[in-house]
PDB file of N, CA, C and O in Angstrom:
ATOM      1  N   MET A   1       0.851  -1.182   0.000  1.00  0.00           N
ATOM      2  CA  MET A   1       0.000   0.000   0.000  1.00  0.00           C
ATOM      3  C   MET A   1       0.890   1.237   0.000  1.00  0.00           C
ATOM      4  O   MET A   1       1.759   1.383   0.860  1.00  0.00           O
ATOM      5  N   GLY A   2       0.673   2.121  -0.963  1.00  0.00           N
ATOM      6  CA  GLY A   2       1.442   3.348  -1.055  1.00  0.00           C
ATOM      7  C   GLY A   2       0.630   4.557  -0.629  1.00  0.00           C
ATOM      8  O   GLY A   2      -0.529   4.439  -0.234  1.00  0.00           O
ATOM      9  N   PHE A   3       1.252   5.712  -0.715  1.00  0.00           N
ATOM     10  CA  PHE A   3       0.586   6.951  -0.335  1.00  0.00           C
ATOM     11  C   PHE A   3      -0.543   7.318  -1.294  1.00  0.00           C
ATOM     12  O   PHE A   3      -1.412   8.115  -0.937  1.00  0.00           O
ATOM     13  N   ARG A   4      -0.551   6.761  -2.493  1.00  0.00           N
ATOM     14  CA  ARG A   4      -1.613   7.064  -3.456  1.00  0.00           C
ATOM     15  C   ARG A   4      -2.988   6.640  -2.944  1.00  0.00           C
ATOM     16  O   ARG A   4      -4.003   7.204  -3.353  1.00  0.00           O
ATOM     17  N   THR A   5      -3.026   5.657  -2.059  1.00  0.00           N
ATOM     18  CA  THR A   5      -4.319   5.184  -1.544  1.00  0.00           C
ATOM     19  C   THR A   5      -5.039   6.251  -0.716  1.00  0.00           C
ATOM     20  O   THR A   5      -6.246   6.155  -0.496  1.00  0.00           O
ATOM     21  N   PHE A   6      -4.303   7.265  -0.259  1.00  0.00           N
ATOM     22  CA  PHE A   6      -4.921   8.326   0.538  1.00  0.00           C
ATOM     23  C   PHE A   6      -5.606   9.378  -0.334  1.00  0.00           C
ATOM     24  O   PHE A   6      -6.319  10.237   0.185  1.00  0.00           O
ATOM     25  N   ASN A   7      -5.398   9.323  -1.658  1.00  0.00           N
ATOM     26  CA  ASN A   7      -5.988  10.299  -2.578  1.00  0.00           C
ATOM     27  C   ASN A   7      -5.664  11.737  -2.183  1.00  0.00           C
ATOM     28  O   ASN A   7      -6.548  12.593  -2.135  1.00  0.00           O
ATOM     29  N   LEU A   8      -4.401  11.989  -1.903  1.00  0.00           N
ATOM     30  CA  LEU A   8      -3.954  13.325  -1.537  1.00  0.00           C
ATOM     31  C   LEU A   8      -3.919  14.219  -2.775  1.00  0.00           C
ATOM     32  O   LEU A   8      -3.806  13.734  -3.901  1.00  0.00           O
ATOM     33  N   HIS A   9      -4.018  15.514  -2.555  1.00  0.00           N
ATOM     34  CA  HIS A   9      -3.938  16.506  -3.625  1.00  0.00           C
ATOM     35  C   HIS A   9      -2.638  16.286  -4.408  1.00  0.00           C
ATOM     36  O   HIS A   9      -1.630  15.866  -3.840  1.00  0.00           O
ATOM     37  N   THR A  10      -2.669  16.569  -5.699  1.00  0.00           N
ATOM     38  CA  THR A  10      -1.494  16.309  -6.535  1.00  0.00           C
ATOM     39  C   THR A  10      -0.260  17.072  -6.057  1.00  0.00           C
ATOM     40  O   THR A  10       0.852  16.554  -6.158  1.00  0.00           O
ATOM     41  N   SER A  11      -0.430  18.279  -5.545  1.00  0.00           N
ATOM     42  CA  SER A  11       0.713  19.037  -5.025  1.00  0.00           C
ATOM     43  C   SER A  11       1.277  18.395  -3.763  1.00  0.00           C
ATOM     44  O   SER A  11       2.491  18.373  -3.564  1.00  0.00           O
ATOM     45  N   VAL A  12       0.409  17.881  -2.924  1.00  0.00           N
ATOM     46  CA  VAL A  12       0.873  17.192  -1.708  1.00  0.00           C
ATOM     47  C   VAL A  12       1.593  15.909  -2.098  1.00  0.00           C
ATOM     48  O   VAL A  12       2.636  15.584  -1.530  1.00  0.00           O
ATOM     49  N   MET A  13       1.047  15.187  -3.057  1.00  0.00           N
ATOM     50  CA  MET A  13       1.705  13.961  -3.531  1.00  0.00           C
ATOM     51  C   MET A  13       3.062  14.253  -4.156  1.00  0.00           C
ATOM     52  O   MET A  13       3.993  13.458  -4.028  1.00  0.00           O
ATOM     53  N   ALA A  14       3.175  15.389  -4.829  1.00  0.00           N
ATOM     54  CA  ALA A  14       4.472  15.767  -5.396  1.00  0.00           C
ATOM     55  C   ALA A  14       5.495  15.936  -4.279  1.00  0.00           C
ATOM     56  O   ALA A  14       6.650  15.539  -4.426  1.00  0.00           O
ATOM     57  N   GLY A  15       5.074  16.523  -3.170  1.00  0.00           N
ATOM     58  CA  GLY A  15       5.966  16.664  -2.021  1.00  0.00           C
ATOM     59  C   GLY A  15       6.317  15.329  -1.392  1.00  0.00           C
ATOM     60  O   GLY A  15       7.458  15.105  -0.986  1.00  0.00           O
ATOM     61  N   VAL A  16       5.334  14.443  -1.313  1.00  0.00           N
ATOM     62  CA  VAL A  16       5.570  13.095  -0.787  1.00  0.00           C
ATOM     63  C   VAL A  16       6.621  12.390  -1.638  1.00  0.00           C
ATOM     64  O   VAL A  16       7.562  11.793  -1.115  1.00  0.00           O
ATOM     65  N   ASN A  17       6.448  12.467  -2.944  1.00  0.00           N
ATOM     66  CA  ASN A  17       7.406  11.826  -3.849  1.00  0.00           C
ATOM     67  C   ASN A  17       8.778  12.473  -3.759  1.00  0.00           C
ATOM     68  O   ASN A  17       9.793  11.776  -3.762  1.00  0.00           O
ATOM     69  N   ALA A  18       8.821  13.807  -3.679  1.00  0.00           N
ATOM     70  CA  ALA A  18      10.096  14.515  -3.583  1.00  0.00           C
ATOM     71  C   ALA A  18      10.840  14.164  -2.298  1.00  0.00           C
ATOM     72  O   ALA A  18      12.071  14.134  -2.270  1.00  0.00           O
ATOM     73  N   ALA A  19      10.076  13.896  -1.227  1.00  0.00           N
ATOM     74  CA  ALA A  19      10.683  13.521   0.048  1.00  0.00           C
ATOM     75  C   ALA A  19      11.149  12.070   0.057  1.00  0.00           C
ATOM     76  O   ALA A  19      11.847  11.636   0.974  1.00  0.00           O
ATOM     77  N   GLY A  20      10.759  11.330  -0.967  1.00  0.00           N
ATOM     78  CA  GLY A  20      11.189   9.943  -1.062  1.00  0.00           C
ATOM     79  C   GLY A  20      10.338   8.964  -0.289  1.00  0.00           C
ATOM     80  O   GLY A  20      10.730   7.813  -0.101  1.00  0.00           O
ATOM     81  N   TYR A  21       9.168   9.407   0.166  1.00  0.00           N
ATOM     82  CA  TYR A  21       8.267   8.499   0.874  1.00  0.00           C
ATOM     83  C   TYR A  21       7.712   7.475  -0.114  1.00  0.00           C
ATOM     84  O   TYR A  21       7.255   7.842  -1.197  1.00  0.00           O
ATOM     85  N   LYS A  22       7.750   6.212   0.247  1.00  0.00           N
ATOM     86  CA  LYS A  22       7.230   5.152  -0.619  1.00  0.00           C
ATOM     87  C   LYS A  22       6.041   4.437   0.018  1.00  0.00           C
ATOM     88  O   LYS A  22       4.968   4.348  -0.579  1.00  0.00           O
ATOM     89  N   ILE A  23       6.241   3.930   1.229  1.00  0.00           N
ATOM     90  CA  ILE A  23       5.218   3.143   1.911  1.00  0.00           C
ATOM     91  C   ILE A  23       4.897   3.806   3.252  1.00  0.00           C
ATOM     92  O   ILE A  23       5.813   4.083   4.026  1.00  0.00           O
ATOM     93  N   PRO A  24       3.630   4.065   3.543  1.00  0.00           N
ATOM     94  CA  PRO A  24       3.265   4.683   4.824  1.00  0.00           C
ATOM     95  C   PRO A  24       3.659   3.794   6.007  1.00  0.00           C
ATOM     96  O   PRO A  24       3.590   2.567   5.938  1.00  0.00           O
ATOM     97  N   THR A  25       4.069   4.443   7.076  1.00  0.00           N
ATOM     98  CA  THR A  25       4.392   3.729   8.303  1.00  0.00           C
ATOM     99  C   THR A  25       3.091   3.365   9.026  1.00  0.00           C
ATOM    100  O   THR A  25       2.032   3.883   8.673  1.00  0.00           O
ATOM    101  N   PRO A  26       3.152   2.493  10.018  1.00  0.00           N
ATOM    102  CA  PRO A  26       1.923   2.129  10.738  1.00  0.00           C
ATOM    103  C   PRO A  26       1.169   3.327  11.318  1.00  0.00           C
ATOM    104  O   PRO A  26      -0.058   3.375  11.231  1.00  0.00           O
ATOM    105  N   ILE A  27       1.877   4.291  11.908  1.00  0.00           N
ATOM    106  CA  ILE A  27       1.180   5.456  12.475  1.00  0.00           C
ATOM    107  C   ILE A  27       0.507   6.264  11.365  1.00  0.00           C
ATOM    108  O   ILE A  27      -0.576   6.813  11.572  1.00  0.00           O
ATOM    109  N   GLN A  28       1.128   6.343  10.202  1.00  0.00           N
ATOM    110  CA  GLN A  28       0.534   7.063   9.071  1.00  0.00           C
ATOM    111  C   GLN A  28      -0.694   6.336   8.542  1.00  0.00           C
ATOM    112  O   GLN A  28      -1.700   6.965   8.214  1.00  0.00           O
ATOM    113  N   LEU A  29      -0.615   5.032   8.459  1.00  0.00           N
ATOM    114  CA  LEU A  29      -1.765   4.244   7.993  1.00  0.00           C
ATOM    115  C   LEU A  29      -2.971   4.399   8.905  1.00  0.00           C
ATOM    116  O   LEU A  29      -4.111   4.419   8.440  1.00  0.00           O
ATOM    117  N   LYS A  30      -2.719   4.510  10.203  1.00  0.00           N
ATOM    118  CA  LYS A  30      -3.823   4.622  11.164  1.00  0.00           C
ATOM    119  C   LYS A  30      -4.338   6.045  11.309  1.00  0.00           C
ATOM    120  O   LYS A  30      -5.524   6.251  11.564  1.00  0.00           O
ATOM    121  N   ALA A  31      -3.458   7.032  11.150  1.00  0.00           N
ATOM    122  CA  ALA A  31      -3.841   8.419  11.431  1.00  0.00           C
ATOM    123  C   ALA A  31      -4.360   9.177  10.214  1.00  0.00           C
ATOM    124  O   ALA A  31      -5.317   9.941  10.339  1.00  0.00           O
ATOM    125  N   ILE A  32      -3.766   8.992   9.061  1.00  0.00           N
ATOM    126  CA  ILE A  32      -4.108   9.821   7.905  1.00  0.00           C
ATOM    127  C   ILE A  32      -5.573   9.687   7.473  1.00  0.00           C
ATOM    128  O   ILE A  32      -6.226  10.711   7.274  1.00  0.00           O
ATOM    129  N   PRO A  33      -6.116   8.482   7.318  1.00  0.00           N
ATOM    130  CA  PRO A  33      -7.523   8.406   6.868  1.00  0.00           C
ATOM    131  C   PRO A  33      -8.521   9.145   7.765  1.00  0.00           C
ATOM    132  O   PRO A  33      -9.346   9.891   7.238  1.00  0.00           O
ATOM    133  N   PRO A  34      -8.490   8.977   9.092  1.00  0.00           N
ATOM    134  CA  PRO A  34      -9.470   9.724   9.888  1.00  0.00           C
ATOM    135  C   PRO A  34      -9.211  11.228   9.882  1.00  0.00           C
ATOM    136  O   PRO A  34     -10.157  12.014   9.939  1.00  0.00           O
ATOM    137  N   ILE A  35      -7.953  11.638   9.815  1.00  0.00           N
ATOM    138  CA  ILE A  35      -7.666  13.071   9.761  1.00  0.00           C
ATOM    139  C   ILE A  35      -8.223  13.656   8.466  1.00  0.00           C
ATOM    140  O   ILE A  35      -8.759  14.763   8.467  1.00  0.00           O
ATOM    141  N   LEU A  36      -8.100  12.926   7.371  1.00  0.00           N
ATOM    142  CA  LEU A  36      -8.631  13.405   6.091  1.00  0.00           C
ATOM    143  C   LEU A  36     -10.138  13.605   6.128  1.00  0.00           C
ATOM    144  O   LEU A  36     -10.671  14.424   5.379  1.00  0.00           O
ATOM    145  N   THR A  37     -10.831  12.870   6.987  1.00  0.00           N
ATOM    146  CA  THR A  37     -12.284  13.036   7.097  1.00  0.00           C
ATOM    147  C   THR A  37     -12.671  14.098   8.130  1.00  0.00           C
ATOM    148  O   THR A  37     -13.855  14.327   8.379  1.00  0.00           O
ATOM    149  N   GLY A  38     -11.672  14.738   8.724  1.00  0.00           N
ATOM    150  CA  GLY A  38     -11.943  15.815   9.667  1.00  0.00           C
ATOM    151  C   GLY A  38     -11.983  15.412  11.119  1.00  0.00           C
ATOM    152  O   GLY A  38     -12.333  16.224  11.974  1.00  0.00           O
ATOM    153  N   LYS A  39     -11.632  14.177  11.419  1.00  0.00           N
ATOM    154  CA  LYS A  39     -11.654  13.725  12.808  1.00  0.00           C
ATOM    155  C   LYS A  39     -10.376  14.136  13.530  1.00  0.00           C
ATOM    156  O   LYS A  39      -9.319  14.285  12.915  1.00  0.00           O
ATOM    157  N   ASP A  40     -10.489  14.315  14.837  1.00  0.00           N
ATOM    158  CA  ASP A  40      -9.323  14.573  15.674  1.00  0.00           C
ATOM    159  C   ASP A  40      -8.645  13.242  15.973  1.00  0.00           C
ATOM    160  O   ASP A  40      -9.304  12.220  16.163  1.00  0.00           O
ATOM    161  N   VAL A  41      -7.333  13.274  16.012  1.00  0.00           N
ATOM    162  CA  VAL A  41      -6.570  12.054  16.253  1.00  0.00           C
ATOM    163  C   VAL A  41      -5.447  12.348  17.236  1.00  0.00           C
ATOM    164  O   VAL A  41      -4.783  13.381  17.142  1.00  0.00           O
ATOM    165  N   MET A  42      -5.242  11.451  18.162  1.00  0.00           N
ATOM    166  CA  MET A  42      -4.054  11.475  19.011  1.00  0.00           C
ATOM    167  C   MET A  42      -3.294  10.194  18.722  1.00  0.00           C
ATOM    168  O   MET A  42      -3.873   9.108  18.710  1.00  0.00           O
ATOM    169  N   GLY A  43      -1.997  10.323  18.489  1.00  0.00           N
ATOM    170  CA  GLY A  43      -1.202   9.146  18.183  1.00  0.00           C
ATOM    171  C   GLY A  43       0.043   9.099  19.051  1.00  0.00           C
ATOM    172  O   GLY A  43       0.547  10.124  19.510  1.00  0.00           O
ATOM    173  N   LEU A  44       0.515   7.907  19.258  1.00  0.00           N
ATOM    174  CA  LEU A  44       1.712   7.690  20.045  1.00  0.00           C
ATOM    175  C   LEU A  44       2.592   6.703  19.302  1.00  0.00           C
ATOM    176  O   LEU A  44       2.167   5.593  18.980  1.00  0.00           O
ATOM    177  N   ALA A  45       3.807   7.113  19.036  1.00  0.00           N
ATOM    178  CA  ALA A  45       4.754   6.239  18.353  1.00  0.00           C
ATOM    179  C   ALA A  45       6.158   6.741  18.656  1.00  0.00           C
ATOM    180  O   ALA A  45       6.353   7.890  19.053  1.00  0.00           O
ATOM    181  N   GLN A  46       7.122   5.867  18.464  1.00  0.00           N
ATOM    182  CA  GLN A  46       8.504   6.218  18.747  1.00  0.00           C
ATOM    183  C   GLN A  46       9.011   7.281  17.788  1.00  0.00           C
ATOM    184  O   GLN A  46       8.435   7.500  16.723  1.00  0.00           O
ATOM    185  N   THR A  47      10.100   7.940  18.179  1.00  0.00           N
ATOM    186  CA  THR A  47      10.765   8.909  17.325  1.00  0.00           C
ATOM    187  C   THR A  47      11.202   8.239  16.032  1.00  0.00           C
ATOM    188  O   THR A  47      11.721   7.123  16.035  1.00  0.00           O
ATOM    189  N   GLY A  48      10.980   8.947  14.920  1.00  0.00           N
ATOM    190  CA  GLY A  48      11.407   8.435  13.627  1.00  0.00           C
ATOM    191  C   GLY A  48      10.412   7.555  12.916  1.00  0.00           C
ATOM    192  O   GLY A  48      10.748   6.931  11.910  1.00  0.00           O
ATOM    193  N   THR A  49       9.183   7.490  13.419  1.00  0.00           N
ATOM    194  CA  THR A  49       8.180   6.618  12.805  1.00  0.00           C
ATOM    195  C   THR A  49       7.254   7.341  11.831  1.00  0.00           C
ATOM    196  O   THR A  49       6.370   6.714  11.246  1.00  0.00           O
ATOM    197  N   GLY A  50       7.439   8.636  11.648  1.00  0.00           N
ATOM    198  CA  GLY A  50       6.626   9.366  10.691  1.00  0.00           C
ATOM    199  C   GLY A  50       5.417  10.071  11.265  1.00  0.00           C
ATOM    200  O   GLY A  50       4.462  10.345  10.538  1.00  0.00           O
ATOM    201  N   LYS A  51       5.436  10.372  12.563  1.00  0.00           N
ATOM    202  CA  LYS A  51       4.290  11.051  13.177  1.00  0.00           C
ATOM    203  C   LYS A  51       4.043  12.423  12.564  1.00  0.00           C
ATOM    204  O   LYS A  51       2.897  12.797  12.316  1.00  0.00           O
ATOM    205  N   THR A  52       5.107  13.168  12.322  1.00  0.00           N
ATOM    206  CA  THR A  52       4.936  14.517  11.779  1.00  0.00           C
ATOM    207  C   THR A  52       4.239  14.459  10.422  1.00  0.00           C
ATOM    208  O   THR A  52       3.291  15.207  10.183  1.00  0.00           O
ATOM    209  N   ALA A  53       4.691  13.593   9.546  1.00  0.00           N
ATOM    210  CA  ALA A  53       4.039  13.454   8.237  1.00  0.00           C
ATOM    211  C   ALA A  53       2.609  12.954   8.398  1.00  0.00           C
ATOM    212  O   ALA A  53       1.745  13.284   7.586  1.00  0.00           O
ATOM    213  N   ALA A  54       2.349  12.160   9.439  1.00  0.00           N
ATOM    214  CA  ALA A  54       1.008  11.617   9.654  1.00  0.00           C
ATOM    215  C   ALA A  54      -0.008  12.721   9.899  1.00  0.00           C
ATOM    216  O   ALA A  54      -1.172  12.575   9.525  1.00  0.00           O
ATOM    217  N   PHE A  55       0.409  13.832  10.523  1.00  0.00           N
ATOM    218  CA  PHE A  55      -0.560  14.909  10.711  1.00  0.00           C
ATOM    219  C   PHE A  55      -0.383  16.047   9.717  1.00  0.00           C
ATOM    220  O   PHE A  55      -1.347  16.746   9.405  1.00  0.00           O
ATOM    221  N   VAL A  56       0.826  16.246   9.217  1.00  0.00           N
ATOM    222  CA  VAL A  56       1.057  17.368   8.303  1.00  0.00           C
ATOM    223  C   VAL A  56       0.473  17.099   6.911  1.00  0.00           C
ATOM    224  O   VAL A  56      -0.102  18.005   6.307  1.00  0.00           O
ATOM    225  N   LEU A  57       0.607  15.892   6.398  1.00  0.00           N
ATOM    226  CA  LEU A  57       0.099  15.610   5.049  1.00  0.00           C
ATOM    227  C   LEU A  57      -1.409  15.850   4.939  1.00  0.00           C
ATOM    228  O   LEU A  57      -1.842  16.501   3.988  1.00  0.00           O
ATOM    229  N   PRO A  58      -2.224  15.351   5.875  1.00  0.00           N
ATOM    230  CA  PRO A  58      -3.656  15.653   5.778  1.00  0.00           C
ATOM    231  C   PRO A  58      -3.971  17.139   5.951  1.00  0.00           C
ATOM    232  O   PRO A  58      -4.893  17.656   5.321  1.00  0.00           O
ATOM    233  N   ILE A  59      -3.210  17.823   6.804  1.00  0.00           N
ATOM    234  CA  ILE A  59      -3.434  19.255   6.974  1.00  0.00           C
ATOM    235  C   ILE A  59      -3.119  19.992   5.678  1.00  0.00           C
ATOM    236  O   ILE A  59      -3.902  20.832   5.234  1.00  0.00           O
ATOM    237  N   LEU A  60      -1.979  19.682   5.071  1.00  0.00           N
ATOM    238  CA  LEU A  60      -1.629  20.310   3.796  1.00  0.00           C
ATOM    239  C   LEU A  60      -2.684  20.018   2.743  1.00  0.00           C
ATOM    240  O   LEU A  60      -3.038  20.885   1.944  1.00  0.00           O
ATOM    241  N   ASN A  61      -3.177  18.800   2.751  1.00  0.00           N
ATOM    242  CA  ASN A  61      -4.209  18.415   1.794  1.00  0.00           C
ATOM    243  C   ASN A  61      -5.454  19.295   1.955  1.00  0.00           C
ATOM    244  O   ASN A  61      -6.012  19.771   0.966  1.00  0.00           O
ATOM    245  N   ARG A  62      -5.878  19.505   3.178  1.00  0.00           N
ATOM    246  CA  ARG A  62      -7.064  20.333   3.441  1.00  0.00           C
ATOM    247  C   ARG A  62      -6.815  21.799   3.130  1.00  0.00           C
ATOM    248  O   ARG A  62      -7.726  22.509   2.706  1.00  0.00           O
ATOM    249  N   LEU A  63      -5.585  22.256   3.339  1.00  0.00           N
ATOM    250  CA  LEU A  63      -5.263  23.656   3.086  1.00  0.00           C
ATOM    251  C   LEU A  63      -5.184  23.986   1.599  1.00  0.00           C
ATOM    252  O   LEU A  63      -5.217  25.157   1.222  1.00  0.00           O
ATOM    253  N   MET A  64      -5.080  22.975   0.761  1.00  0.00           N
ATOM    254  CA  MET A  64      -5.000  23.215  -0.681  1.00  0.00           C
ATOM    255  C   MET A  64      -6.299  23.807  -1.221  1.00  0.00           C
ATOM    256  O   MET A  64      -6.303  24.453  -2.268  1.00  0.00           O
ATOM    257  N   GLU A  65      -7.388  23.587  -0.512  1.00  0.00           N
ATOM    258  CA  GLU A  65      -8.679  24.131  -0.929  1.00  0.00           C
ATOM    259  C   GLU A  65      -9.214  25.028   0.173  1.00  0.00           C
ATOM    260  O   GLU A  65      -8.807  24.915   1.329  1.00  0.00           O
ATOM    261  N   GLY A  66     -10.110  25.901  -0.180  1.00  0.00           N
ATOM    262  CA  GLY A  66     -10.743  26.747   0.816  1.00  0.00           C
ATOM    263  C   GLY A  66     -10.148  28.138   0.867  1.00  0.00           C
ATOM    264  O   GLY A  66      -9.221  28.483   0.135  1.00  0.00           O
ATOM    265  N   GLN A  67     -10.717  28.913   1.755  1.00  0.00           N
ATOM    266  CA  GLN A  67     -10.355  30.313   1.898  1.00  0.00           C
ATOM    267  C   GLN A  67      -8.921  30.467   2.386  1.00  0.00           C
ATOM    268  O   GLN A  67      -8.427  29.661   3.175  1.00  0.00           O
ATOM    269  N   ARG A  68      -8.272  31.506   1.909  1.00  0.00           N
ATOM    270  CA  ARG A  68      -6.893  31.796   2.301  1.00  0.00           C
ATOM    271  C   ARG A  68      -6.873  33.003   3.233  1.00  0.00           C
ATOM    272  O   ARG A  68      -7.857  33.733   3.350  1.00  0.00           O
ATOM    273  N   ARG A  69      -5.759  33.195   3.879  1.00  0.00           N
ATOM    274  CA  ARG A  69      -5.487  34.342   4.748  1.00  0.00           C
ATOM    275  C   ARG A  69      -6.327  34.358   6.022  1.00  0.00           C
ATOM    276  O   ARG A  69      -6.563  35.416   6.605  1.00  0.00           O
ATOM    277  N   ILE A  70      -6.772  33.190   6.445  1.00  0.00           N
ATOM    278  CA  ILE A  70      -7.409  33.040   7.748  1.00  0.00           C
ATOM    279  C   ILE A  70      -6.798  31.800   8.400  1.00  0.00           C
ATOM    280  O   ILE A  70      -6.241  30.940   7.718  1.00  0.00           O
ATOM    281  N   VAL A  71      -6.906  31.721   9.708  1.00  0.00           N
ATOM    282  CA  VAL A  71      -6.376  30.554  10.410  1.00  0.00           C
ATOM    283  C   VAL A  71      -7.258  29.357  10.098  1.00  0.00           C
ATOM    284  O   VAL A  71      -8.465  29.390  10.337  1.00  0.00           O
ATOM    285  N   ARG A  72      -6.655  28.296   9.561  1.00  0.00           N
ATOM    286  CA  ARG A  72      -7.408  27.091   9.223  1.00  0.00           C
ATOM    287  C   ARG A  72      -6.805  25.842   9.820  1.00  0.00           C
ATOM    288  O   ARG A  72      -7.341  24.745   9.658  1.00  0.00           O
ATOM    289  N   ALA A  73      -5.678  26.007  10.518  1.00  0.00           N
ATOM    290  CA  ALA A  73      -5.052  24.849  11.151  1.00  0.00           C
ATOM    291  C   ALA A  73      -4.329  25.319  12.408  1.00  0.00           C
ATOM    292  O   ALA A  73      -3.761  26.411  12.447  1.00  0.00           O
ATOM    293  N   LEU A  74      -4.364  24.486  13.417  1.00  0.00           N
ATOM    294  CA  LEU A  74      -3.658  24.749  14.661  1.00  0.00           C
ATOM    295  C   LEU A  74      -2.852  23.508  14.998  1.00  0.00           C
ATOM    296  O   LEU A  74      -3.397  22.411  15.121  1.00  0.00           O
ATOM    297  N   ILE A  75      -1.557  23.694  15.144  1.00  0.00           N
ATOM    298  CA  ILE A  75      -0.675  22.586  15.505  1.00  0.00           C
ATOM    299  C   ILE A  75      -0.110  22.873  16.882  1.00  0.00           C
ATOM    300  O   ILE A  75       0.564  23.881  17.093  1.00  0.00           O
ATOM    301  N   ILE A  76      -0.386  21.995  17.802  1.00  0.00           N
ATOM    302  CA  ILE A  76       0.150  22.115  19.148  1.00  0.00           C
ATOM    303  C   ILE A  76       1.285  21.110  19.254  1.00  0.00           C
ATOM    304  O   ILE A  76       1.082  19.900  19.159  1.00  0.00           O
ATOM    305  N   SER A  77       2.476  21.638  19.452  1.00  0.00           N
ATOM    306  CA  SER A  77       3.664  20.799  19.451  1.00  0.00           C
ATOM    307  C   SER A  77       3.969  20.303  20.857  1.00  0.00           C
ATOM    308  O   SER A  77       4.233  21.107  21.752  1.00  0.00           O
ATOM    309  N   PRO A  78       3.936  18.997  21.063  1.00  0.00           N
ATOM    310  CA  PRO A  78       4.148  18.448  22.398  1.00  0.00           C
ATOM    311  C   PRO A  78       5.612  18.301  22.788  1.00  0.00           C
ATOM    312  O   PRO A  78       5.910  18.000  23.944  1.00  0.00           O
ATOM    313  N   THR A  79       6.532  18.509  21.850  1.00  0.00           N
ATOM    314  CA  THR A  79       7.935  18.305  22.174  1.00  0.00           C
ATOM    315  C   THR A  79       8.759  19.526  21.839  1.00  0.00           C
ATOM    316  O   THR A  79       8.445  20.274  20.912  1.00  0.00           O
ATOM    317  N   ARG A  80       9.800  19.715  22.592  1.00  0.00           N
ATOM    318  CA  ARG A  80      10.692  20.833  22.361  1.00  0.00           C
ATOM    319  C   ARG A  80      11.317  20.765  20.982  1.00  0.00           C
ATOM    320  O   ARG A  80      11.485  21.794  20.327  1.00  0.00           O
ATOM    321  N   GLU A  81      11.668  19.551  20.526  1.00  0.00           N
ATOM    322  CA  GLU A  81      12.308  19.399  19.227  1.00  0.00           C
ATOM    323  C   GLU A  81      11.406  19.882  18.093  1.00  0.00           C
ATOM    324  O   GLU A  81      11.873  20.581  17.194  1.00  0.00           O
ATOM    325  N   LEU A  82      10.124  19.521  18.122  1.00  0.00           N
ATOM    326  CA  LEU A  82       9.202  19.958  17.082  1.00  0.00           C
ATOM    327  C   LEU A  82       8.938  21.461  17.201  1.00  0.00           C
ATOM    328  O   LEU A  82       8.798  22.149  16.189  1.00  0.00           O
ATOM    329  N   ALA A  83       8.871  21.961  18.414  1.00  0.00           N
ATOM    330  CA  ALA A  83       8.648  23.400  18.600  1.00  0.00           C
ATOM    331  C   ALA A  83       9.808  24.200  18.038  1.00  0.00           C
ATOM    332  O   ALA A  83       9.596  25.265  17.458  1.00  0.00           O
ATOM    333  N   GLU A  84      11.022  23.711  18.198  1.00  0.00           N
ATOM    334  CA  GLU A  84      12.182  24.412  17.681  1.00  0.00           C
ATOM    335  C   GLU A  84      12.192  24.408  16.155  1.00  0.00           C
ATOM    336  O   GLU A  84      12.686  25.356  15.543  1.00  0.00           O
ATOM    337  N   CYS A  85      11.657  23.365  15.534  1.00  0.00           N
ATOM    338  CA  CYS A  85      11.589  23.287  14.070  1.00  0.00           C
ATOM    339  C   CYS A  85      10.612  24.303  13.512  1.00  0.00           C
ATOM    340  O   CYS A  85      10.766  24.752  12.376  1.00  0.00           O
ATOM    341  N   ALA A  86       9.612  24.670  14.292  1.00  0.00           N
ATOM    342  CA  ALA A  86       8.562  25.561  13.812  1.00  0.00           C
ATOM    343  C   ALA A  86       8.983  27.027  13.876  1.00  0.00           C
ATOM    344  O   ALA A  86       8.308  27.884  13.304  1.00  0.00           O
ATOM    345  N   VAL A  87      10.066  27.326  14.548  1.00  0.00           N
ATOM    346  CA  VAL A  87      10.493  28.736  14.717  1.00  0.00           C
ATOM    347  C   VAL A  87      11.295  29.185  13.535  1.00  0.00           C
ATOM    348  O   VAL A  87      11.740  30.331  13.490  1.00  0.00           O
TER     349      VAL A  87
END
């Protein structure tokens, strides 16, 4: 099963391909489908398992459509490492 099964926007898929992602990790397989339908998800997985992509890809997908220049996503970073990346 590849990332194409998620039916992501073509621009998001271009980024997935550019990043070299081939097969979704278990956390991505479990998190991406419900996030794409608008559900809230909490996930727990070890470092390096693809958690960031698991929530960012569906968010990017949703941001590709809809009104611009308003807040449409809120990311609460639970770790110092992710918070430092966002600055």
